[in-house]
C-alpha positions as CSV (number, residue, x, y, z in Angstrom):
1,M,-14.1,83.3,72.5
2,D,-13.3,82.7,68.6
3,P,-14.6,85.8,67.0
4,L,-17.9,86.2,65.0
5,P,-17.8,86.2,61.2
6,P,-18.8,90.0,59.9
7,P,-22.5,90.2,58.9
8,S,-21.6,91.6,55.5
9,T,-19.4,89.4,54.6
10,E,-18.7,89.2,50.4
11,P,-20.6,86.4,48.9
12,P,-18.5,84.8,46.0
13,P,-19.7,86.0,42.8
14,S,-21.7,84.1,40.6
15,D,-19.4,84.3,37.4
16,P,-17.0,81.3,37.7
17,T,-14.1,83.2,35.9
18,L,-14.5,86.2,38.8
19,R,-14.2,84.0,41.7
20,C,-10.3,83.2,42.0
21,F,-10.4,87.3,42.5
22,W,-12.7,86.9,45.3
23,L,-10.5,84.1,46.9
24,M,-7.5,86.2,46.5
25,R,-9.3,89.3,48.1
26,R,-10.2,87.0,50.9
27,I,-6.9,85.6,51.7
28,E,-5.3,89.2,51.2
29,Q,-7.5,90.5,54.0
30,S,-6.5,87.4,56.7
31,M,-2.5,88.5,55.4
32,L,-2.8,92.1,55.8
33,G,-4.6,91.7,59.5
34,G,-6.8,88.4,59.6
35,G,-9.8,87.9,58.1
36,F,-12.3,84.8,57.3
37,V,-11.3,82.9,54.4
38,T,-14.8,81.1,54.6
39,K,-17.6,82.1,56.8
40,R,-16.5,79.5,59.2
41,M,-13.0,79.9,58.9
42,Y,-10.7,82.6,60.1
43,V,-7.3,83.1,59.5
44,P,-5.2,85.1,61.6
45,R,-2.1,87.5,60.1
46,S,0.2,85.3,62.5
47,I,-0.2,82.6,60.3
48,W,1.5,83.9,57.4
49,Y,4.3,85.6,59.1
50,Q,6.4,82.8,61.1
51,S,9.6,81.3,61.3
52,L,11.6,78.0,60.9
53,V,8.5,76.6,59.1
54,R,8.1,74.1,55.9
55,L,7.1,76.1,52.6
56,P,8.1,74.0,49.7
57,A,9.5,75.6,46.7
58,A,9.7,79.0,48.5
59,D,12.1,81.2,46.3
60,T,10.3,79.7,43.0
61,K,7.0,80.8,44.2
62,I,8.4,84.6,45.1
63,S,10.3,84.3,42.1
64,A,7.0,83.6,39.8
65,C,5.0,86.0,41.4
66,Q,7.3,88.9,40.9
67,S,7.8,88.4,37.2
68,L,4.1,88.8,36.7
69,V,3.8,91.9,39.4
70,A,6.6,93.6,36.9
71,I,4.3,92.8,34.1
72,L,0.9,93.9,35.8
73,T,2.7,97.1,37.2
74,K,3.7,98.2,33.3
75,M,0.0,97.3,32.4
76,A,-1.5,99.6,34.9
77,K,0.5,102.7,33.6
78,I,-0.9,102.0,30.3
79,N,-4.9,102.7,29.1
80,M,-6.3,98.9,29.6
81,L,-9.9,99.7,29.6
82,V,-10.4,100.7,26.0
83,A,-13.8,101.9,25.1
84,A,-15.7,100.7,22.0
85,G,-15.4,102.3,18.6
86,G,-12.7,104.9,18.4
87,G,-11.6,103.9,15.0
88,P,-8.5,103.5,14.0
89,E,-6.9,105.0,17.1
90,G,-9.2,102.5,19.2
91,D,-7.6,99.9,17.1
92,V,-4.4,100.6,18.2
93,E,-5.1,101.0,21.4
94,R,-6.6,97.4,21.9
95,M,-3.9,95.8,20.1
96,T,-1.5,97.5,22.6
97,V,-4.1,95.5,25.0
98,L,-3.6,92.3,23.2
99,K,0.4,92.7,23.1
100,E,0.4,93.1,26.9
101,L,-2.0,90.0,27.9
102,D,0.4,88.2,25.4
103,S,3.2,89.2,27.4
104,L,2.0,88.2,30.6
105,E,0.5,84.9,29.4
106,A,4.0,84.4,28.3
107,A,5.3,85.0,31.8
108,A,2.7,83.2,33.5
109,H,3.4,80.0,31.1
110,Q,7.0,80.1,32.0
111,A,6.3,80.6,35.8
112,Q,3.9,77.5,35.7
113,I,6.7,75.3,34.0
114,K,9.1,76.2,37.2
115,L,6.5,75.7,39.5
116,S,5.6,72.4,37.8
117,K,9.0,71.4,38.5
118,K,8.9,71.6,42.1
119,L,5.3,70.9,43.2
120,S,3.6,67.8,41.8
121,F,0.2,69.0,41.9
122,I,0.7,71.4,39.1
123,H,0.8,70.2,35.6
124,R,3.6,71.4,33.2
125,P,2.1,73.2,30.8
126,G,1.4,70.9,27.0
127,K,1.0,67.8,29.3
128,N,-1.4,65.6,28.3
129,G,-3.1,68.5,25.6
130,V,-3.5,70.7,28.5
131,P,-2.5,74.0,27.0
132,L,-1.2,76.2,29.4
133,T,-2.9,75.9,32.9
134,V,-2.8,73.0,35.7
135,A,-5.9,71.5,34.2
136,T,-8.7,74.0,32.8
137,N,-12.0,72.9,31.9
138,Q,-12.5,75.1,29.0
139,S,-10.7,75.9,25.7
140,Y,-10.4,79.1,23.8
141,T,-10.5,80.0,20.5
142,D,-9.4,83.7,19.5
143,D,-12.2,83.9,16.6
144,M,-15.5,85.4,16.8
145,Q,-17.2,82.5,18.4
146,G,-15.5,83.5,21.8
147,P,-15.0,80.8,24.5
148,V,-16.0,77.0,23.7
149,T,-16.8,74.6,26.8
150,S,-15.1,71.5,26.8
151,S,-18.1,68.8,27.9
152,G,-15.8,66.0,28.9
153,A,-13.1,67.7,30.9
154,S,-13.1,67.5,34.8
155,V,-12.0,70.6,37.0
156,Y,-8.6,68.6,37.2
157,G,-8.6,67.6,33.6
158,A,-8.6,63.6,32.4
159,Q,-6.0,62.8,35.0
160,S,-6.0,63.1,38.7
161,V,-4.2,66.2,40.0
162,Y,-1.1,64.6,41.1
163,G,-0.9,62.7,37.9
164,S,-1.5,58.9,37.3
165,A,1.5,57.3,38.8
166,S,2.0,56.7,42.2
167,L,4.5,58.3,44.9
168,Y,7.0,55.3,43.8
169,G,6.7,55.7,40.1
170,N,4.2,53.7,37.6
171,G,5.6,50.1,38.6
172,S,8.8,50.5,38.7
173,Y,9.2,47.6,40.8
174,D,7.1,45.0,38.8
175,F,10.1,43.6,37.0
176,L,11.4,42.3,40.6
177,A,8.1,40.5,40.6
178,N,8.3,38.9,37.1
179,E,12.2,38.7,36.3
180,E,13.0,34.7,35.9
181,P,16.2,33.8,38.0
182,M,19.8,34.0,36.2
183,P,21.2,30.5,34.8
184,G,23.0,29.0,37.4
185,H,21.3,30.2,40.3
186,E,18.4,29.5,42.4
187,K,15.3,31.1,42.4
188,T,15.8,32.0,46.6
189,S,18.8,33.4,45.6
190,K,17.2,36.0,43.3
191,K,14.4,36.6,46.3
192,G,17.4,37.4,48.5
193,S,19.3,39.9,46.1
194,S,15.5,41.6,45.3
195,S,15.2,41.9,48.9
196,E,18.3,44.0,49.3
197,G,17.8,45.9,46.4
198,L,14.5,47.1,47.7
199,K,16.2,48.0,51.1
200,S,19.0,49.8,49.2
201,Q,16.4,51.7,47.1
202,W,14.0,52.4,50.2
203,K,16.8,53.9,51.9
204,S,18.3,56.1,49.0
205,F,14.6,57.2,48.6
206,S,14.2,58.0,52.3
207,K,17.3,60.3,52.5
208,S,15.9,62.3,49.5
209,V,12.8,63.0,50.9
210,Q,14.4,63.9,54.2
211,K,17.0,65.9,52.9
212,S,13.7,67.7,50.3
213,I,11.9,68.2,53.5
214,G,15.1,69.9,55.3
215,N,15.5,72.2,52.0
216,D,12.1,73.0,52.1
217,K,12.3,74.8,55.8
218,V,12.3,78.7,55.6
219,E,13.8,81.1,58.1
220,D,11.1,83.8,57.9
221,T,7.8,83.7,55.8
222,S,7.9,87.7,55.3
223,A,9.4,87.7,51.8
224,Y,6.7,84.9,50.4
225,T,3.7,86.7,52.2
226,E,4.5,89.8,50.8
227,A,5.4,88.5,47.2
228,I,1.7,87.1,47.5
229,I,-0.1,90.4,48.6
230,R,1.9,92.2,45.7
231,L,0.8,89.6,43.2
232,F,-3.0,89.5,44.4
233,Q,-3.2,93.4,44.4
234,S,-2.1,93.6,40.9
235,S,-4.4,91.0,39.7
236,Y,-7.2,93.3,40.2
237,L,-6.4,95.2,37.2
238,L,-7.5,91.8,35.1
239,E,-10.6,91.8,37.4
240,A,-11.3,95.6,36.0
241,M,-10.6,94.6,32.5
242,I,-12.8,91.3,32.5
243,R,-16.2,93.3,33.8
244,H,-15.2,96.4,31.2
245,Y,-14.9,94.1,28.2
246,S,-17.8,91.8,29.0
247,A,-20.2,95.1,29.2
248,L,-19.0,96.0,25.5
249,S,-20.5,94.9,22.5
250,P,-19.0,91.3,21.4
251,F,-16.6,92.9,19.2
252,H,-14.0,90.7,17.9
253,T,-11.1,91.9,19.7
254,H,-12.8,92.3,22.7
255,I,-13.3,89.0,22.8
256,Q,-9.6,88.3,21.8
257,I,-9.2,90.3,24.8
258,L,-11.8,88.3,27.1
259,N,-10.2,85.0,26.0
260,R,-6.9,86.1,27.4
261,L,-8.2,87.3,30.4
262,R,-10.1,84.0,31.1
263,R,-6.8,82.0,30.2
264,M,-4.8,84.1,32.9
265,C,-7.7,83.4,35.7
266,D,-7.5,79.5,34.9
267,V,-3.8,80.3,35.8
268,F,-4.1,81.9,39.0
269,N,-6.9,80.0,40.3
270,Q,-5.4,76.5,39.9
271,V,-1.8,77.7,40.1
272,F,-1.0,80.4,42.4
273,C,-4.5,80.2,44.4
274,A,-3.7,76.4,44.7
275,F,-0.2,76.5,46.1
276,V,-1.3,79.7,48.6
277,I,-4.3,77.3,49.9
278,R,-2.1,74.1,50.3
279,D,0.7,76.6,52.3
280,M,-1.9,78.2,54.1
281,G,-2.9,74.7,55.5
282,E,0.7,74.0,56.0
283,L,1.4,77.5,58.3
284,M,-1.9,76.8,60.2
285,G,-1.1,73.4,61.3
286,K,2.7,74.5,62.3
287,Y,0.8,77.7,64.2
288,V,-1.9,75.4,65.7
289,K,0.6,73.3,67.2
290,R,2.8,76.1,68.4
291,V,0.0,77.8,70.3
292,G,-0.7,74.3,71.6
293,A,2.8,74.8,73.1
294,W,2.7,78.0,74.5
295,V,-0.6,76.7,76.0
296,A,1.2,74.1,77.8
297,D,4.0,76.0,79.0
């Protein structure tokens, strides 16, 4: 019998900024001992610890997690929850907080660039005017006005999360249909050469896809799962900071801190949570297939 969801499942917070932390806690619980990611979907711990499964860009993902964990661990040793007021001494502490958040943003920026080169659904920072995240629906300023919501942007930005081009590029074969035959050659010969060219390119493309799929397989997912757990646990410091500074008076330094924290939430939501959710689907499919084989035996 399938396990029933616990009666006191934590509901998602009303503040959209904090929902990424709620999601990370649900996923972390499933990694540590199994748990309900949603009210209807129970994810056993076993799916996160498998062997010989496809896990795209696993090394890059682990490296990205480690780079952020190193900075978050350093931040945890500093007083990041500075109280209001405090005179010049308090100002120095708040500037220290801003400096640490700048370092975290820079590391997240570099991690996203590396991930965007490996994963098609992650947009490179700065592409199509998007400053940092995959596609944010908010822009932030560091002045006294605080966050400014952009009314025209969607959750995935102006374009599809996969970009505007198709899998085979943006009209990469259009020239074959419109090309005029060379002087002295019949049009039928162009058709034959085009067909051969397409076959050759398709064969090369198929080989590259097969090679990529083969390279995506990992012998053991333990290192990946443990890196995700450490990142999620370290990130809860940012949640505590958001709650703390949101409760303080809207001092200009507090607004600057909150703006940086919100940008980091965009990164966690649209980059790290995005690839973890996709990987969970991949691992779940493999796990179900293996369970079916065990039942058949």
